[in-house]
DRENSEKOL-483540 format. One record per residue (C-alpha): residue number from 1; residue in one letter; chain; x, y, z. Coordinates in steps of 0.25 Angstrom, whole numbers, padded with zeros to 4 digits. Example, Ala and Ser with C-alpha at 12.3 -4.5 7.8 and 13.67 -1.06 7.14 Angstrom:
2
<site 1,A,A,<0049,-0018,0031>>
<site 2,S,A,<0055,-0004,0029>>
***
This chain:
502
<site 1,M,A,<-0086,-0076,-0058>>
<site 2,G,A,<-0094,-0069,-0050>>
<site 3,W,A,<-0093,-0057,-0040>>
<site 4,I,A,<-0094,-0059,-0026>>
<site 5,H,A,<-0106,-0056,-0020>>
<site 6,P,A,<-0105,-0042,-0013>>
<site 7,S,A,<-0110,-0049,0001>>
<site 8,L,A,<-0097,-0056,0001>>
<site 9,N,A,<-0088,-0045,-0002>>
<site 10,G,A,<-0086,-0041,0011>>
<site 11,C,A,<-0078,-0055,0013>>
<site 12,G,A,<-0073,-0057,0000>>
<site 13,Y,A,<-0069,-0043,0005>>
<site 14,R,A,<-0031,0032,0026>>
<site 15,N,A,<0021,0209,0066>>
<site 16,G,A,<0025,0211,0054>>
<site 17,D,A,<0041,0214,0058>>
<site 18,I,A,<0044,0228,0065>>
<site 19,D,A,<0057,0234,0058>>
<site 20,D,A,<0067,0235,0067>>
<site 21,F,A,<0073,0250,0071>>
<site 22,D,A,<0086,0253,0074>>
<site 23,N,A,<0090,0254,0088>>
<site 24,N,A,<0096,0268,0086>>
<site 25,E,A,<0088,0278,0095>>
<site 26,S,A,<0088,0290,0084>>
<site 27,K,A,<0081,0280,0074>>
<site 28,K,A,<0070,0277,0085>>
<site 29,D,A,<0068,0292,0087>>
<site 30,E,A,<0067,0295,0073>>
<site 31,T,A,<0058,0284,0070>>
<site 32,I,A,<0048,0287,0082>>
<site 33,E,A,<0047,0302,0081>>
<site 34,P,A,<0040,0302,0066>>
<site 35,I,A,<0030,0292,0071>>
<site 36,L,A,<0026,0300,0084>>
<site 37,Q,A,<0026,0313,0076>>
<site 38,Q,A,<0017,0305,0066>>
<site 39,G,A,<0008,0302,0076>>
<site 40,L,A,<0004,0289,0082>>
<site 41,E,A,<-0009,0289,0076>>
<site 42,S,A,<-0004,0284,0062>>
<site 43,F,A,<0002,0272,0071>>
<site 44,L,A,<-0009,0264,0078>>
<site 45,G,A,<-0011,0251,0084>>
<site 46,G,A,<-0001,0239,0087>>
<site 47,G,A,<0007,0243,0075>>
<site 48,L,A,<0012,0255,0081>>
<site 49,F,A,<0015,0248,0095>>
<site 50,Q,A,<0023,0239,0087>>
<site 51,S,A,<0029,0250,0079>>
<site 52,L,A,<0034,0258,0092>>
<site 53,S,A,<0038,0246,0100>>
<site 54,A,A,<0049,0243,0089>>
<site 55,F,A,<0055,0256,0092>>
<site 56,G,A,<0057,0252,0108>>
<site 57,N,A,<0053,0260,0120>>
<site 58,D,A,<0053,0274,0116>>
<site 59,I,A,<0039,0273,0112>>
<site 60,S,A,<0028,0265,0120>>
<site 61,L,A,<0012,0265,0120>>
<site 62,D,A,<0012,0275,0131>>
<site 63,T,A,<0015,0286,0120>>
<site 64,L,A,<0003,0283,0112>>
<site 65,S,A,<-0010,0290,0114>>
<site 66,K,A,<-0022,0283,0121>>
<site 67,T,A,<-0029,0281,0108>>
<site 68,E,A,<-0017,0276,0101>>
<site 69,K,A,<-0015,0265,0112>>
<site 70,E,A,<-0031,0262,0110>>
<site 71,N,A,<-0029,0260,0096>>
<site 72,Q,A,<-0018,0252,0098>>
<site 73,K,A,<-0025,0243,0107>>
<site 74,E,A,<-0037,0242,0098>>
<site 75,N,A,<-0028,0238,0087>>
<site 76,Q,A,<-0020,0228,0096>>
<site 77,K,A,<-0034,0222,0099>>
<site 78,E,A,<-0039,0221,0084>>
<site 79,N,A,<-0025,0214,0082>>
<site 80,Q,A,<-0027,0204,0093>>
<site 81,K,A,<-0041,0201,0088>>
<site 82,E,A,<-0036,0199,0074>>
<site 83,K,A,<-0025,0191,0078>>
<site 84,E,A,<-0034,0182,0087>>
<site 85,K,A,<-0044,0181,0075>>
<site 86,D,A,<-0032,0176,0067>>
<site 87,E,A,<-0028,0166,0076>>
<site 88,D,A,<-0042,0161,0077>>
<site 89,D,A,<-0043,0160,0062>>
<site 90,D,A,<-0030,0152,0062>>
<site 91,N,A,<-0036,0143,0074>>
<site 92,D,A,<-0049,0141,0065>>
<site 93,D,A,<-0040,0137,0053>>
<site 94,E,A,<-0032,0128,0061>>
<site 95,D,A,<-0046,0122,0067>>
<site 96,D,A,<-0050,0121,0052>>
<site 97,D,A,<-0038,0113,0048>>
<site 98,E,A,<-0040,0104,0061>>
<site 99,D,A,<-0054,0102,0058>>
<site 100,E,A,<-0050,0098,0043>>
<site 101,D,A,<-0039,0088,0048>>
<site 102,E,A,<-0048,0082,0058>>
<site 103,D,A,<-0059,0080,0047>>
<site 104,D,A,<-0048,0075,0038>>
<site 105,D,A,<-0044,0065,0048>>
<site 106,E,A,<-0058,0061,0051>>
<site 107,D,A,<-0061,0058,0037>>
<site 108,E,A,<-0049,0050,0037>>
<site 109,D,A,<-0053,0043,0049>>
<site 110,S,A,<-0067,0041,0044>>
<site 111,E,A,<-0061,0035,0031>>
<site 112,E,A,<-0053,0025,0039>>
<site 113,D,A,<-0064,0021,0047>>
<site 114,E,A,<-0073,0019,0036>>
<site 115,E,A,<-0062,0011,0029>>
<site 116,Q,A,<-0060,0003,0042>>
<site 117,I,A,<-0075,0000,0043>>
<site 118,E,A,<-0076,-0005,0029>>
<site 119,I,A,<-0064,-0014,0031>>
<site 120,E,A,<-0069,-0020,0045>>
<site 121,R,A,<-0084,-0022,0037>>
<site 122,D,A,<-0076,-0030,0025>>
<site 123,W,A,<-0069,-0038,0035>>
<site 124,K,A,<-0081,-0042,0043>>
<site 125,E,A,<-0089,-0046,0030>>
<site 126,W,A,<-0076,-0053,0025>>
<site 127,R,A,<-0075,-0060,0039>>
<site 128,Q,A,<-0090,-0064,0039>>
<site 129,T,A,<-0091,-0071,0026>>
<site 130,A,A,<-0077,-0076,0024>>
<site 131,D,A,<-0081,-0090,0026>>
<site 132,L,A,<-0089,-0090,0013>>
<site 133,I,A,<-0079,-0082,0005>>
<site 134,Y,A,<-0067,-0088,0007>>
<site 135,H,A,<-0063,-0104,0008>>
<site 136,F,A,<-0054,-0100,0019>>
<site 137,N,A,<-0049,-0087,0025>>
<site 138,F,A,<-0037,-0087,0036>>
<site 139,Y,A,<-0036,-0075,0044>>
<site 140,Q,A,<-0024,-0072,0054>>
<site 141,Y,A,<-0018,-0062,0061>>
<site 142,L,A,<-0002,-0061,0061>>
<site 143,E,A,<0006,-0056,0072>>
<site 144,S,A,<0011,-0046,0062>>
<site 145,A,A,<0006,-0041,0049>>
<site 146,S,A,<0014,-0047,0036>>
<site 147,L,A,<0016,-0039,0024>>
<site 148,T,A,<0016,-0050,0014>>
<site 149,V,A,<0011,-0065,0014>>
<site 150,R,A,<0015,-0076,0004>>
<site 151,W,A,<0011,-0090,0001>>
<site 152,I,A,<0022,-0099,-0001>>
<site 153,P,A,<0017,-0106,-0013>>
<site 154,H,A,<0010,-0121,-0011>>
<site 155,T,A,<0002,-0128,-0022>>
<site 156,E,A,<-0006,-0139,-0013>>
<site 157,A,A,<-0017,-0132,-0007>>
<site 158,T,A,<-0019,-0143,0005>>
<site 159,M,A,<-0006,-0140,0011>>
<site 160,D,A,<0000,-0129,0019>>
<site 161,Q,A,<0002,-0117,0012>>
<site 162,K,A,<0014,-0107,0018>>
<site 163,F,A,<0013,-0092,0017>>
<site 164,I,A,<0024,-0081,0022>>
<site 165,L,A,<0019,-0070,0030>>
<site 166,T,A,<0029,-0059,0037>>
<site 167,N,A,<0028,-0049,0048>>
<site 168,R,A,<0029,-0035,0051>>
<site 169,E,A,<0035,-0034,0065>>
<site 170,S,A,<0050,-0038,0070>>
<site 171,P,A,<0055,-0049,0070>>
<site 172,Y,A,<0050,-0049,0055>>
<site 173,Q,A,<0048,-0063,0050>>
<site 174,L,A,<0043,-0071,0038>>
<site 175,Y,A,<0033,-0082,0042>>
<site 176,I,A,<0032,-0094,0033>>
<site 177,S,A,<0018,-0100,0036>>
<site 178,S,A,<0009,-0112,0032>>
<site 179,F,A,<-0006,-0111,0030>>
<site 180,T,A,<-0014,-0124,0032>>
<site 181,I,A,<-0028,-0125,0025>>
<site 182,Q,A,<-0033,-0136,0016>>
<site 183,S,A,<-0041,-0132,0002>>
<site 184,N,A,<-0054,-0136,0008>>
<site 185,Q,A,<-0053,-0128,0022>>
<site 186,T,A,<-0062,-0116,0023>>
<site 187,G,A,<-0066,-0106,0032>>
<site 188,F,A,<-0061,-0094,0040>>
<site 189,F,A,<-0048,-0095,0048>>
<site 190,E,A,<-0042,-0087,0059>>
<site 191,I,A,<-0028,-0090,0066>>
<site 192,D,A,<-0034,-0089,0079>>
<site 193,Q,A,<-0046,-0099,0076>>
<site 194,D,A,<-0036,-0109,0068>>
<site 195,N,A,<-0021,-0108,0070>>
<site 196,S,A,<-0017,-0119,0062>>
<site 197,L,A,<-0021,-0113,0048>>
<site 198,T,A,<-0005,-0107,0048>>
<site 199,S,A,<0007,-0109,0055>>
<site 200,I,A,<0022,-0102,0054>>
<site 201,E,A,<0031,-0112,0048>>
<site 202,R,A,<0044,-0101,0048>>
<site 203,K,A,<0049,-0088,0052>>
<site 204,I,A,<0059,-0081,0045>>
<site 205,N,A,<0064,-0069,0051>>
<site 206,V,A,<0066,-0056,0042>>
<site 207,P,A,<0074,-0043,0045>>
<site 208,S,A,<0063,-0033,0042>>
<site 209,E,A,<0048,-0033,0038>>
<site 210,I,A,<0045,-0040,0024>>
<site 211,N,A,<0035,-0033,0015>>
<site 212,R,A,<0034,-0043,0005>>
<site 213,I,A,<0036,-0058,0002>>
<site 214,A,A,<0040,-0066,-0011>>
<site 215,L,A,<0041,-0079,-0014>>
<site 216,N,A,<0050,-0086,-0025>>
<site 217,K,A,<0041,-0091,-0036>>
<site 218,A,A,<0051,-0101,-0039>>
<site 219,D,A,<0054,-0105,-0025>>
<site 220,P,A,<0043,-0100,-0015>>
<site 221,N,A,<0053,-0103,-0003>>
<site 222,I,A,<0061,-0092,-0007>>
<site 223,L,A,<0055,-0079,-0003>>
<site 224,S,A,<0058,-0063,-0003>>
<site 225,G,A,<0054,-0055,0007>>
<site 226,K,A,<0055,-0039,0005>>
<site 227,T,A,<0058,-0031,0017>>
<site 228,G,A,<0053,-0017,0021>>
<site 229,E,A,<0068,-0012,0018>>
<site 230,G,A,<0068,-0018,0004>>
<site 231,K,A,<0077,-0029,0006>>
<site 232,I,A,<0072,-0043,0001>>
<site 233,L,A,<0074,-0055,0010>>
<site 234,I,A,<0075,-0069,0002>>
<site 235,Y,A,<0072,-0082,0010>>
<site 236,D,A,<0072,-0096,0007>>
<site 237,L,A,<0061,-0104,0015>>
<site 238,N,A,<0068,-0116,0011>>
<site 239,K,A,<0078,-0114,0021>>
<site 240,P,A,<0076,-0122,0035>>
<site 241,K,A,<0070,-0114,0045>>
<site 242,N,A,<0082,-0113,0054>>
<site 243,E,A,<0090,-0107,0043>>
<site 244,D,A,<0090,-0093,0037>>
<site 245,A,A,<0080,-0091,0026>>
<site 246,L,A,<0087,-0079,0020>>
<site 247,I,A,<0093,-0080,0006>>
<site 248,G,A,<0097,-0066,0005>>
<site 249,T,A,<0092,-0051,0005>>
<site 250,C,A,<0089,-0043,-0008>>
<site 251,V,A,<0093,-0030,-0007>>
<site 252,G,A,<0093,-0017,-0017>>
<site 253,H,A,<0080,-0011,-0013>>
<site 254,T,A,<0080,0001,-0003>>
<site 255,A,A,<0066,0002,0000>>
<site 256,E,A,<0056,-0008,0004>>
<site 257,G,A,<0045,-0014,-0006>>
<site 258,Y,A,<0036,-0026,-0008>>
<site 259,G,A,<0038,-0030,-0023>>
<site 260,M,A,<0044,-0044,-0025>>
<site 261,D,A,<0044,-0055,-0034>>
<site 262,W,A,<0051,-0067,-0038>>
<site 263,N,A,<0053,-0071,-0053>>
<site 264,K,A,<0047,-0085,-0054>>
<site 265,T,A,<0057,-0089,-0065>>
<site 266,K,A,<0070,-0084,-0060>>
<site 267,K,A,<0068,-0089,-0046>>
<site 268,N,A,<0079,-0081,-0038>>
<site 269,Q,A,<0075,-0067,-0045>>
<site 270,L,A,<0067,-0058,-0036>>
<site 271,L,A,<0060,-0045,-0040>>
<site 272,S,A,<0058,-0034,-0030>>
<site 273,G,A,<0052,-0019,-0031>>
<site 274,S,A,<0053,-0009,-0019>>
<site 275,Y,A,<0050,0005,-0015>>
<site 276,D,A,<0064,0010,-0019>>
<site 277,N,A,<0057,0009,-0034>>
<site 278,L,A,<0067,-0002,-0037>>
<site 279,I,A,<0064,-0017,-0043>>
<site 280,N,A,<0076,-0026,-0039>>
<site 281,I,A,<0078,-0040,-0045>>
<site 282,Y,A,<0086,-0051,-0036>>
<site 283,D,A,<0092,-0064,-0038>>
<site 284,I,A,<0091,-0070,-0025>>
<site 285,T,A,<0103,-0079,-0028>>
<site 286,S,A,<0113,-0067,-0029>>
<site 287,V,A,<0115,-0067,-0014>>
<site 288,S,A,<0128,-0061,-0008>>
<site 289,N,A,<0130,-0061,0008>>
<site 290,G,A,<0114,-0062,0009>>
<site 291,I,A,<0111,-0049,0000>>
<site 292,I,A,<0104,-0051,-0014>>
<site 293,N,A,<0106,-0038,-0024>>
<site 294,P,A,<0096,-0035,-0034>>
<site 295,T,A,<0101,-0039,-0048>>
<site 296,Q,A,<0093,-0029,-0055>>
<site 297,S,A,<0087,-0016,-0048>>
<site 298,I,A,<0078,-0009,-0058>>
<site 299,K,A,<0070,0005,-0056>>
<site 300,I,A,<0059,0006,-0065>>
<site 301,H,A,<0048,0013,-0055>>
<site 302,D,A,<0048,0027,-0049>>
<site 303,Q,A,<0042,0023,-0036>>
<site 304,S,A,<0041,0011,-0027>>
<site 305,V,A,<0040,-0002,-0033>>
<site 306,E,A,<0028,-0010,-0026>>
<site 307,D,A,<0028,-0023,-0033>>
<site 308,V,A,<0036,-0032,-0043>>
<site 309,E,A,<0033,-0044,-0050>>
<site 310,W,A,<0040,-0052,-0062>>
<site 311,Y,A,<0032,-0055,-0073>>
<site 312,P,A,<0027,-0070,-0071>>
<site 313,H,A,<0029,-0071,-0087>>
<site 314,N,A,<0043,-0066,-0089>>
<site 315,E,A,<0054,-0069,-0080>>
<site 316,N,A,<0061,-0056,-0084>>
<site 317,M,A,<0050,-0046,-0082>>
<site 318,F,A,<0043,-0041,-0070>>
<site 319,G,A,<0033,-0030,-0067>>
<site 320,S,A,<0033,-0020,-0055>>
<site 321,V,A,<0023,-0009,-0049>>
<site 322,S,A,<0027,0004,-0042>>
<site 323,D,A,<0022,0016,-0035>>
<site 324,D,A,<0025,0023,-0048>>
<site 325,K,A,<0011,0018,-0053>>
<site 326,T,A,<0017,0008,-0064>>
<site 327,L,A,<0019,-0006,-0066>>
<site 328,K,A,<0032,-0009,-0074>>
<site 329,M,A,<0036,-0022,-0081>>
<site 330,Y,A,<0050,-0024,-0083>>
<site 331,D,A,<0058,-0033,-0092>>
<site 332,L,A,<0073,-0037,-0087>>
<site 333,R,A,<0076,-0040,-0101>>
<site 334,E,A,<0073,-0026,-0106>>
<site 335,K,A,<0082,-0015,-0106>>
<site 336,K,A,<0071,-0005,-0102>>
<site 337,G,A,<0066,-0015,-0093>>
<site 338,T,A,<0052,-0008,-0092>>
<site 339,T,A,<0043,-0015,-0102>>
<site 340,T,A,<0028,-0011,-0096>>
<site 341,V,A,<0023,0002,-0089>>
<site 342,I,A,<0009,0000,-0083>>
<site 343,N,A,<0005,0013,-0075>>
<site 344,H,A,<-0004,0014,-0063>>
<site 345,K,A,<-0011,0026,-0057>>
<site 346,D,A,<-0006,0024,-0043>>
<site 347,E,A,<0004,0016,-0037>>
<site 348,T,A,<0006,0002,-0041>>
<site 349,N,A,<0008,-0009,-0030>>
<site 350,S,A,<0007,-0023,-0035>>
<site 351,L,A,<0008,-0031,-0048>>
<site 352,N,A,<0005,-0046,-0053>>
<site 353,F,A,<0007,-0052,-0066>>
<site 354,H,A,<-0003,-0062,-0070>>
<site 355,P,A,<0003,-0075,-0068>>
<site 356,T,A,<-0002,-0081,-0083>>
<site 357,R,A,<-0007,-0069,-0090>>
<site 358,E,A,<0005,-0063,-0093>>
<site 359,E,A,<0000,-0050,-0098>>
<site 360,F,A,<-0009,-0046,-0085>>
<site 361,V,A,<-0003,-0038,-0072>>
<site 362,I,A,<-0011,-0033,-0060>>
<site 363,T,A,<-0007,-0022,-0052>>
<site 364,G,A,<-0012,-0016,-0039>>
<site 365,S,A,<-0011,0000,-0037>>
<site 366,S,A,<-0013,0010,-0026>>
<site 367,D,A,<-0025,0015,-0034>>
<site 368,N,A,<-0033,0003,-0027>>
<site 369,M,A,<-0033,-0004,-0040>>
<site 370,S,A,<-0028,-0017,-0046>>
<site 371,Y,A,<-0025,-0017,-0061>>
<site 372,L,A,<-0025,-0028,-0073>>
<site 373,W,A,<-0014,-0025,-0083>>
<site 374,D,A,<-0010,-0030,-0097>>
<site 375,I,A,<0005,-0028,-0097>>
<site 376,R,A,<0006,-0027,-0112>>
<site 377,K,A,<-0004,-0015,-0111>>
<site 378,P,A,<0000,-0007,-0100>>
<site 379,L,A,<-0007,0006,-0103>>
<site 380,D,A,<-0021,0002,-0096>>
<site 381,N,A,<-0024,-0009,-0086>>
<site 382,I,A,<-0034,-0020,-0091>>
<site 383,H,A,<-0042,-0018,-0077>>
<site 384,C,A,<-0041,-0011,-0064>>
<site 385,F,A,<-0048,-0017,-0052>>
<site 386,A,A,<-0055,-0009,-0042>>
<site 387,S,A,<-0059,-0013,-0029>>
<site 388,H,A,<-0048,-0010,-0019>>
<site 389,S,A,<-0049,0003,-0011>>
<site 390,D,A,<-0035,0005,-0008>>
<site 391,S,A,<-0021,0002,-0015>>
<site 392,V,A,<-0020,-0012,-0021>>
<site 393,Y,A,<-0006,-0019,-0016>>
<site 394,K,A,<-0007,-0032,-0021>>
<site 395,V,A,<-0013,-0039,-0033>>
<site 396,S,A,<-0010,-0054,-0036>>
<site 397,W,A,<-0016,-0063,-0047>>
<site 398,Y,A,<-0024,-0075,-0041>>
<site 399,P,A,<-0014,-0087,-0044>>
<site 400,G,A,<-0025,-0096,-0047>>
<site 401,G,A,<-0033,-0089,-0059>>
<site 402,E,A,<-0029,-0080,-0070>>
<site 403,T,A,<-0040,-0069,-0068>>
<site 404,F,A,<-0040,-0067,-0053>>
<site 405,F,A,<-0031,-0057,-0044>>
<site 406,A,A,<-0032,-0051,-0030>>
<site 407,S,A,<-0027,-0037,-0025>>
<site 408,S,A,<-0024,-0031,-0010>>
<site 409,S,A,<-0025,-0017,-0006>>
<site 410,D,A,<-0024,-0009,0007>>
<site 411,D,A,<-0039,-0009,0006>>
<site 412,H,A,<-0038,-0023,0014>>
<site 413,K,A,<-0044,-0030,0003>>
<site 414,I,A,<-0040,-0042,-0006>>
<site 415,I,A,<-0048,-0042,-0019>>
<site 416,L,A,<-0048,-0054,-0029>>
<site 417,W,A,<-0051,-0050,-0044>>
<site 418,D,A,<-0055,-0057,-0057>>
<site 419,I,A,<-0049,-0049,-0070>>
<site 420,S,A,<-0059,-0059,-0078>>
<site 421,K,A,<-0070,-0052,-0072>>
<site 422,I,A,<-0066,-0038,-0076>>
<site 423,G,A,<-0078,-0031,-0084>>
<site 424,D,A,<-0089,-0042,-0080>>
<site 425,E,A,<-0103,-0036,-0077>>
<site 426,Q,A,<-0107,-0034,-0064>>
<site 427,S,A,<-0121,-0032,-0057>>
<site 428,E,A,<-0122,-0019,-0049>>
<site 429,L,A,<-0121,-0026,-0037>>
<site 430,D,A,<-0108,-0033,-0040>>
<site 431,A,A,<-0102,-0019,-0046>>
<site 432,D,A,<-0104,-0011,-0033>>
<site 433,E,A,<-0095,-0022,-0026>>
<site 434,G,A,<-0084,-0022,-0036>>
<site 435,P,A,<-0080,-0024,-0051>>
<site 436,P,A,<-0082,-0037,-0057>>
<site 437,E,A,<-0067,-0042,-0055>>
<site 438,L,A,<-0068,-0041,-0040>>
<site 439,L,A,<-0070,-0054,-0035>>
<site 440,F,A,<-0068,-0055,-0021>>
<site 441,T,A,<-0063,-0046,-0010>>
<site 442,H,A,<-0055,-0050,0004>>
<site 443,N,A,<-0059,-0042,0015>>
<site 444,G,A,<-0051,-0050,0025>>
<site 445,H,A,<-0040,-0039,0028>>
<site 446,K,A,<-0043,-0027,0037>>
<site 447,S,A,<-0030,-0020,0032>>
<site 448,V,A,<-0021,-0018,0021>>
<site 449,V,A,<-0019,-0031,0014>>
<site 450,R,A,<-0003,-0031,0014>>
<site 451,D,A,<0000,-0043,0005>>
<site 452,F,A,<-0009,-0057,-0001>>
<site 453,T,A,<-0005,-0069,-0009>>
<site 454,W,A,<-0012,-0079,-0015>>
<site 455,C,A,<-0010,-0094,-0012>>
<site 456,S,A,<-0007,-0104,-0024>>
<site 457,A,A,<-0011,-0116,-0017>>
<site 458,F,A,<-0025,-0111,-0012>>
<site 459,D,A,<-0036,-0105,-0023>>
<site 460,W,A,<-0040,-0090,-0020>>
<site 461,T,A,<-0031,-0089,-0007>>
<site 462,I,A,<-0025,-0078,-0003>>
<site 463,A,A,<-0016,-0074,0009>>
<site 464,S,A,<-0016,-0059,0014>>
<site 465,V,A,<-0010,-0051,0025>>
<site 466,D,A,<-0013,-0037,0030>>
<site 467,D,A,<-0009,-0025,0039>>
<site 468,D,A,<-0017,-0031,0052>>
<site 469,S,A,<-0009,-0043,0052>>
<site 470,V,A,<-0019,-0052,0045>>
<site 471,F,A,<-0015,-0064,0037>>
<site 472,Q,A,<-0026,-0070,0028>>
<site 473,I,A,<-0027,-0082,0019>>
<site 474,F,A,<-0041,-0082,0012>>
<site 475,A,A,<-0045,-0092,0000>>
<site 476,V,A,<-0056,-0086,-0007>>
<site 477,N,A,<-0069,-0095,-0011>>
<site 478,P,A,<-0069,-0091,-0027>>
<site 479,Q,A,<-0084,-0096,-0027>>
<site 480,V,A,<-0087,-0083,-0019>>
<site 481,F,A,<-0084,-0075,-0032>>
<site 482,I,A,<-0080,-0083,-0044>>
<site 483,D,A,<-0090,-0092,-0052>>
<site 484,D,A,<-0079,-0099,-0059>>
<site 485,L,A,<-0063,-0097,-0061>>
<site 486,C,A,<-0063,-0095,-0075>>
<site 487,E,A,<-0051,-0095,-0084>>
<site 488,F,A,<-0046,-0081,-0088>>
<site 489,E,A,<-0052,-0078,-0102>>
<site 490,D,A,<-0044,-0073,-0114>>
<site 491,D,A,<-0055,-0063,-0117>>
<site 492,Q,A,<-0056,-0056,-0104>>
<site 493,L,A,<-0047,-0043,-0101>>
<site 494,E,A,<-0046,-0041,-0115>>
<site 495,Y,A,<-0035,-0051,-0116>>
<site 496,F,A,<-0023,-0051,-0126>>
<site 497,P,A,<-0015,-0063,-0129>>
<site 498,S,A,<-0002,-0063,-0123>>
<site 499,D,A,<0011,-0057,-0128>>
<site 500,D,A,<0025,-0064,-0126>>
<site 501,F,A,<0031,-0058,-0114>>
<site 502,D,A,<0044,-0065,-0115>>
***
């Protein structure tokens, strides 16, 4: 397998207080007499005026000598000059602060401008060479941005592929749509050019915005949608269009979240993690008046739970990642529950267990990295994958090969990786473009990639959505970056024979 040529990377591609005197006249006289006897020479300037004025009208400036008056005026002028100087200094300080703020704003604006210029450049390069890099690339502007996208699994590549989108504006809905393309069809398609590729088969009204969708692994027509209020809506797509598809509403979370996963063996069991630091487990058959309460509520994290996933090699175990910078493994059969803790340097946003290699898990973090871990050796990662320039919010293994996974980030990119290439030698030119394990960078988005999903029917095919309301389906031509799809070798990554996890 070879590194993508640098010329193709673009497409594969922030007055002091005055003491009051009593109004008693005798006290006034007693106080003033010594002052007059001592001579006014020792009391000069504005201080004299202020002191005498405090006693009333018995003494006025007319009693002062001409010299004293002149001295007083001079002192007043000096005081006024000092006051004006202080005001000027204060104004200068304020101007300096304003200048600094303006400089900071200009720096931020400059950084944002440079970032936007880079994004636009990457996108133009991507568009110019897309026909060479992809089998096909479908590009559509939605009426409203979707925070999530999911394929409905289908095994036949020549038939309509169905997917689910949401919207972010009222009325809120789920869209069940179909995408029609033959396996031998190629090109770059935009909905304005060819509107026959997609069609909306069904709209389901929902009470609020949906953050994330998850499909039941045993029955993909059962889906869960997590809302911005923390509730989870369960729908049955098998129901006729004229019937309410809502099965029930899962409650128990007090904050929104994104993490959800269905147990592939216990098909009615749903796992959920949210920003209330809780992980809840639901049995969707336990519906009472439309409400589904959690069968278990687990708190093993100190901060928001970002993602959860059932461990695919044992139905009683799951993993979770959190803003507390940890990945934790939990065994429902164990009294202590938590069996493994993997620490990160920053908030951890996503995890995905390897579908066949039971020791491997990948995570995505706010330090812009993705990590490969052996859960039996949690003290250190096997490898960190560095190429994103912003937080990594999703990682997902490719279903058609053991060594490949994809990651998406706030930097608008989706990157494909090959763990079998870790440590491979590179030429200086290739090393400047990225590490050997970086296969391909998709630069088809200009804004934050909110979600992506692999298609099980087409090889190397991904659907993705972003904040600019763009929806894409792209199938990468593997010949661009892979010489051959070789099987994972046991001597790579310091492989250790699998232990029994049951």
